[in-house]
MDAnalysis code that builds the backbone (N, CA, C; Angstrom):
import MDAnalysis as mda
import numpy as np

u = mda.Universe.empty(363, n_residues=121, atom_resindex=np.repeat(np.arange(121), 3), trajectory=True)
u.add_TopologyAttr("name", ["N", "CA", "C"] * 121)
u.add_TopologyAttr("resid", np.arange(1, 122))
u.add_TopologyAttr("resname", ["MET", "VAL", "GLU", "SER", "TYR", "ILE", "ALA", "GLU", "LYS", "LYS", "LYS", "TRP", "TRP", "ILE", "PHE", "PRO", "ASN", "PRO", "PRO", "HIS", "PRO", "TYR", "LEU", "THR", "GLY", "GLU", "ALA", "ALA", "LEU", "LEU", "LEU", "GLY", "PRO", "PHE", "LEU", "ALA", "GLY", "SER", "LEU", "TRP", "ILE", "LYS", "LYS", "PHE", "THR", "TYR", "GLY", "HIS", "PHE", "GLY", "ARG", "TYR", "MET", "LEU", "LEU", "ASN", "ALA", "ILE", "VAL", "ASP", "THR", "PHE", "PHE", "VAL", "TYR", "PRO", "PHE", "GLN", "ARG", "ALA", "MET", "SER", "ARG", "ALA", "LYS", "LEU", "PHE", "ARG", "VAL", "GLY", "THR", "PHE", "LYS", "GLU", "TYR", "HIS", "LEU", "LEU", "GLY", "ILE", "PHE", "LEU", "LEU", "LYS", "ALA", "ALA", "LEU", "MET", "TYR", "VAL", "TYR", "GLN", "HIS", "LEU", "VAL", "VAL", "GLU", "LYS", "PRO", "LYS", "SER", "GLN", "ARG", "ALA", "LEU", "LYS", "ASN", "ASN", "PRO", "ILE", "GLU"])
u.atoms.positions = np.array([
    [111.324, 98.530, 146.592],
    [111.985, 97.418, 147.535],
    [113.399, 97.944, 147.439],
    [113.932, 98.380, 146.491],
    [115.714, 98.727, 146.934],
    [115.424, 99.793, 147.936],
    [114.729, 100.706, 147.632],
    [114.806, 101.892, 148.916],
    [114.516, 101.226, 150.329],
    [113.567, 100.376, 150.436],
    [113.801, 99.632, 151.301],
    [114.980, 99.266, 152.044],
    [115.329, 98.314, 151.430],
    [116.784, 97.698, 151.668],
    [117.989, 98.457, 152.199],
    [118.076, 99.717, 151.179],
    [118.851, 100.690, 151.262],
    [118.723, 101.557, 153.150],
    [117.357, 101.410, 153.169],
    [116.965, 102.617, 154.226],
    [117.216, 101.676, 155.497],
    [116.690, 100.560, 155.607],
    [117.128, 99.549, 156.660],
    [118.638, 99.576, 156.741],
    [119.631, 99.568, 155.650],
    [121.042, 99.251, 156.028],
    [121.364, 100.621, 156.662],
    [120.802, 101.756, 156.110],
    [121.516, 102.883, 156.773],
    [120.727, 103.620, 157.855],
    [119.697, 102.720, 158.632],
    [118.675, 103.120, 159.499],
    [117.968, 104.641, 158.985],
    [117.455, 105.051, 158.086],
    [116.848, 105.932, 158.021],
    [115.289, 106.282, 158.171],
    [115.015, 105.092, 158.579],
    [113.742, 104.792, 159.705],
    [113.727, 103.433, 159.974],
    [112.909, 103.354, 160.913],
    [112.793, 101.924, 161.959],
    [111.455, 101.322, 161.899],
    [111.574, 100.507, 162.046],
    [110.370, 99.538, 162.276],
    [110.780, 98.477, 163.092],
    [110.660, 98.954, 164.704],
    [110.941, 97.747, 165.854],
    [110.564, 96.502, 165.839],
    [109.503, 96.287, 165.052],
    [108.568, 94.890, 165.059],
    [108.110, 94.715, 163.779],
    [109.286, 94.325, 163.156],
    [108.620, 93.805, 161.660],
    [107.366, 92.871, 161.570],
    [106.329, 92.547, 160.613],
    [105.168, 91.898, 160.844],
    [105.956, 90.288, 160.518],
    [107.177, 90.329, 159.880],
    [107.302, 88.797, 159.531],
    [109.064, 88.911, 159.325],
    [109.673, 87.909, 159.699],
    [111.102, 87.645, 159.807],
    [111.578, 88.257, 158.304],
    [110.948, 87.856, 157.228],
    [111.284, 87.898, 155.603],
    [111.010, 89.431, 155.122],
    [110.421, 90.066, 155.618],
    [109.621, 91.321, 155.106],
    [109.986, 92.294, 155.941],
    [110.447, 93.343, 155.400],
    [110.660, 94.844, 156.150],
    [109.443, 95.359, 156.939],
    [109.806, 96.092, 157.805],
    [108.409, 96.596, 158.543],
    [107.906, 97.454, 157.965],
    [108.047, 98.132, 156.728],
    [107.381, 99.056, 155.691],
    [106.736, 98.425, 154.841],
    [106.971, 96.851, 154.613],
    [106.183, 96.189, 153.744],
    [104.655, 96.504, 153.791],
    [103.781, 96.308, 155.130],
    [102.264, 96.706, 155.153],
    [102.298, 98.273, 154.302],
    [102.962, 99.147, 155.034],
    [102.477, 100.508, 154.315],
    [102.945, 100.557, 152.914],
    [103.887, 100.018, 152.592],
    [104.084, 100.093, 150.907],
    [102.931, 99.178, 150.145],
    [102.675, 97.979, 150.286],
    [101.595, 97.243, 149.653],
    [100.261, 97.813, 150.210],
    [99.903, 98.489, 151.091],
    [98.645, 99.164, 151.368],
    [98.227, 100.400, 151.407],
    [98.275, 101.484, 152.123],
    [97.964, 102.447, 152.130],
    [98.873, 103.387, 150.979],
    [99.987, 103.280, 150.747],
    [100.754, 103.665, 149.694],
    [100.620, 103.724, 148.648],
    [100.268, 102.496, 148.386],
    [100.054, 102.013, 146.823],
    [98.717, 102.451, 146.454],
    [97.840, 101.936, 147.381],
    [96.373, 102.658, 147.204],
    [96.332, 104.034, 146.903],
    [96.630, 104.542, 148.011],
    [96.937, 105.763, 147.722],
    [97.418, 106.795, 146.714],
    [98.525, 105.998, 146.111],
    [99.056, 106.444, 144.953],
    [98.719, 106.381, 143.744],
    [97.916, 105.201, 143.730],
    [97.043, 105.171, 142.280],
    [95.807, 105.878, 142.529],
    [95.083, 105.841, 143.630],
    [93.852, 106.949, 143.760],
    [94.281, 108.352, 142.911],
    [95.488, 108.976, 143.674],
    [95.897, 110.174, 143.416],
    [96.163, 110.490, 142.020],
    [96.883, 109.279, 141.597],
    [97.341, 109.444, 139.859],
    [95.933, 109.475, 139.161],
    [95.104, 108.464, 139.752],
    [93.799, 108.965, 138.693],
    [93.160, 109.721, 138.624],
    [93.074, 110.364, 139.936],
    [91.915, 111.516, 139.822],
    [92.884, 113.130, 139.476],
    [94.182, 113.093, 139.350],
    [94.545, 114.339, 138.954],
    [95.889, 114.156, 137.790],
    [95.285, 112.725, 136.885],
    [96.790, 112.779, 135.631],
    [96.204, 113.610, 135.047],
    [97.176, 114.189, 134.323],
    [96.910, 115.169, 133.131],
    [97.135, 116.834, 133.777],
    [97.315, 116.905, 135.246],
    [97.533, 118.226, 135.733],
    [98.463, 118.070, 136.779],
    [99.730, 118.067, 136.539],
    [100.661, 117.970, 137.178],
    [100.734, 118.556, 138.623],
    [100.449, 119.924, 138.253],
    [100.564, 120.768, 139.646],
    [99.384, 120.239, 140.644],
    [98.480, 119.777, 140.183],
    [97.697, 119.364, 141.249],
    [98.170, 117.978, 141.581],
    [98.285, 117.106, 140.980],
    [99.197, 115.874, 141.538],
    [99.977, 116.292, 142.560],
    [101.004, 116.865, 142.323],
    [101.833, 117.084, 143.028],
    [101.557, 117.916, 144.519],
    [100.435, 118.961, 144.444],
    [99.795, 119.684, 145.799],
    [99.206, 118.621, 146.632],
    [98.225, 117.767, 145.912],
    [97.906, 116.974, 146.349],
    [98.628, 115.513, 147.231],
    [99.840, 115.280, 146.526],
    [100.840, 114.524, 147.089],
    [101.533, 115.002, 148.172],
    [101.894, 116.317, 147.947],
    [102.626, 117.092, 148.955],
    [101.456, 117.401, 150.215],
    [100.139, 117.453, 150.338],
    [99.167, 117.713, 151.060],
    [99.177, 115.901, 152.359],
    [98.757, 115.042, 151.382],
    [98.739, 113.551, 151.859],
    [100.133, 113.326, 152.709],
    [101.537, 113.373, 151.886],
    [102.664, 113.110, 152.368],
    [103.106, 113.901, 153.691],
    [102.802, 115.180, 153.879],
    [103.045, 116.425, 154.863],
    [102.236, 115.578, 155.899],
    [100.754, 115.065, 155.853],
    [99.932, 114.046, 156.656],
    [100.727, 113.264, 157.559],
    [101.489, 112.587, 156.601],
    [102.004, 111.297, 157.156],
    [103.217, 111.507, 157.624],
    [104.176, 112.339, 157.323],
    [105.566, 112.413, 157.660],
    [105.181, 113.307, 159.297],
    [104.137, 114.235, 159.469],
    [104.354, 115.290, 160.602],
    [103.017, 114.364, 161.834],
    [102.123, 114.446, 161.360],
    [101.337, 113.825, 162.909],
    [101.361, 112.450, 162.943],
    [100.970, 111.775, 161.590],
    [101.198, 110.259, 161.188],
    [102.341, 109.598, 161.759],
    [103.244, 110.153, 161.395],
    [104.696, 109.357, 161.716],
    [105.088, 109.552, 163.146],
    [104.526, 110.884, 163.747],
    [104.925, 111.246, 165.264],
    [103.841, 110.274, 166.058],
    [102.441, 109.993, 165.738],
    [101.868, 109.365, 166.512],
    [102.528, 107.509, 166.353],
    [102.739, 107.381, 165.220],
    [103.472, 105.861, 165.222],
    [104.528, 105.824, 165.936],
    [105.336, 106.864, 166.005],
    [106.541, 106.747, 166.694],
    [106.302, 106.801, 168.261],
    [105.295, 107.494, 168.819],
    [104.919, 107.219, 170.368],
    [104.109, 106.115, 170.271],
    [103.716, 105.574, 169.436],
    [103.029, 103.762, 169.921],
    [104.185, 102.844, 169.650],
    [105.496, 103.269, 169.355],
    [106.538, 102.294, 168.981],
    [106.543, 101.550, 167.782],
    [105.537, 101.739, 166.529],
    [105.779, 100.998, 165.425],
    [106.596, 101.638, 164.591],
    [106.860, 102.659, 164.491],
    [107.744, 103.209, 163.225],
    [108.370, 104.410, 163.758],
    [109.636, 104.860, 163.313],
    [110.244, 106.028, 163.794],
    [111.102, 106.419, 163.062],
    [111.469, 107.707, 162.573],
    [112.509, 108.118, 161.768],
    [113.701, 108.214, 162.350],
    [114.892, 107.384, 161.788],
    [115.905, 107.230, 162.225],
    [117.153, 108.203, 161.698],
    [117.809, 108.271, 160.921],
    [118.850, 109.060, 160.641],
    [118.496, 109.928, 159.860],
    [117.287, 109.773, 158.869],
    [117.022, 111.210, 158.343],
    [116.122, 111.671, 159.281],
    [116.046, 113.136, 158.995],
    [115.133, 114.044, 159.523],
    [113.786, 113.986, 158.848],
    [112.674, 114.735, 159.325],
    [111.015, 114.698, 159.126],
    [111.314, 114.927, 157.653],
    [111.959, 116.253, 157.241],
    [112.028, 117.246, 155.774],
    [112.779, 115.850, 154.868],
    [113.626, 115.409, 155.533],
    [114.014, 114.365, 154.338],
    [113.217, 113.139, 153.816],
    [112.453, 112.724, 154.429],
    [111.533, 112.002, 154.402],
    [110.333, 112.256, 153.336],
    [109.728, 113.694, 153.693],
    [108.887, 114.209, 152.677],
    [109.439, 114.412, 151.299],
    [110.699, 114.774, 151.376],
    [111.237, 115.192, 150.041],
    [111.563, 113.719, 149.320],
    [111.646, 112.723, 149.911],
    [112.115, 111.612, 149.213],
    [110.559, 111.403, 148.736],
    [109.501, 111.335, 149.665],
    [107.819, 110.964, 149.039],
    [107.740, 111.774, 148.134],
    [108.008, 112.888, 148.073],
    [107.775, 114.020, 146.972],
    [108.653, 113.718, 145.571],
    [109.797, 112.926, 145.970],
    [110.499, 113.226, 144.712],
    [110.049, 111.818, 143.803],
    [109.501, 110.762, 144.677],
    [109.161, 109.418, 144.445],
    [107.708, 109.749, 143.488],
    [106.784, 110.555, 143.796],
    [105.533, 110.985, 143.296],
    [105.843, 111.739, 142.008],
    [106.684, 112.231, 142.152],
    [107.347, 113.211, 140.728],
    [108.072, 112.332, 139.596],
    [108.442, 110.896, 139.953],
    [109.390, 110.357, 139.425],
    [108.076, 109.198, 138.725],
    [107.112, 108.972, 139.862],
    [106.109, 107.758, 139.196],
    [105.179, 108.557, 138.062],
    [104.909, 109.839, 138.298],
    [104.308, 110.591, 137.049],
    [105.067, 110.580, 136.091],
    [106.047, 111.086, 135.817],
    [107.294, 111.094, 134.791],
    [107.440, 109.572, 133.892],
    [107.478, 108.450, 134.765],
    [107.439, 107.264, 134.327],
    [106.064, 106.932, 133.765],
    [104.850, 107.274, 134.172],
    [103.624, 106.862, 133.622],
    [103.533, 107.915, 132.042],
    [104.230, 109.189, 132.093],
    [103.746, 109.867, 131.140],
    [104.518, 109.756, 130.156],
    [105.853, 109.052, 130.515],
    [106.803, 108.704, 129.082],
    [106.876, 107.317, 128.908],
    [106.710, 106.465, 129.747],
    [107.074, 105.076, 129.173],
    [105.504, 104.351, 129.246],
    [104.432, 104.723, 129.765],
    [103.378, 104.010, 129.536],
    [102.234, 105.034, 128.449],
    [101.841, 106.423, 128.870],
    [101.043, 107.022, 127.898],
    [101.303, 107.540, 126.684],
    [103.060, 107.991, 126.440],
    [103.667, 108.237, 125.307],
    [103.975, 106.995, 124.291],
    [104.197, 105.534, 124.416],
    [104.053, 104.470, 123.756],
    [102.396, 104.130, 123.244],
    [101.486, 104.644, 124.154],
    [100.070, 104.221, 123.519],
    [99.893, 105.168, 122.525],
    [100.123, 106.319, 122.578],
    [99.680, 107.476, 122.012],
    [100.542, 106.965, 120.260],
    [101.473, 106.734, 120.449],
    [102.709, 106.288, 119.235],
    [102.007, 105.120, 118.605],
    [101.290, 104.087, 119.290],
    [100.793, 102.876, 118.600],
    [99.540, 103.090, 117.886],
    [98.720, 104.197, 118.966],
    [97.732, 104.785, 118.369],
    [97.556, 105.289, 116.873],
    [98.652, 106.041, 116.708],
    [98.854, 106.883, 115.519],
    [99.181, 105.739, 114.210],
    [100.129, 104.540, 114.742],
    [100.372, 103.801, 113.785],
    [99.636, 102.966, 113.311],
    [98.378, 102.770, 114.130],
    [97.196, 102.043, 113.934],
    [96.005, 102.636, 113.179],
    [95.979, 103.983, 113.257],
    [95.033, 104.799, 112.668],
    [95.778, 106.125, 111.938],
    [96.289, 105.661, 110.857],
    [97.030, 106.729, 110.011],
    [95.932, 107.875, 109.149],
    [96.683, 108.848, 109.416],
    [95.846, 110.017, 108.595],
    [95.852, 109.898, 107.398],
    [94.778, 109.551, 106.439],
    [94.449, 109.281, 104.991],
    [94.865, 110.852, 104.141],
])
């Protein structure tokens, strides 16, 4: 949501008709296909960083180029001060950060707790 706030102020991308005055225009995308897609991609590729990034690159490229252009023609969403490749870079950076977060913050403490609970005799 911090990124959404900054993007709105700097006009990185523009949603001409937000769904609600108190929500950013991208809230529907963030809480819908992006959240679900990110969780599914992570679930099916976790443990294989290369596959994870490749699948994210494919899905994000589809969003940035054909999908975004169709949305722009329909006047629902358009890239503002950002170029399309900047948007793709942001998506891939967020995907990598999500993977690292999952590995270091969620999975590593679980394995450390498991070792404490089951010491080798």
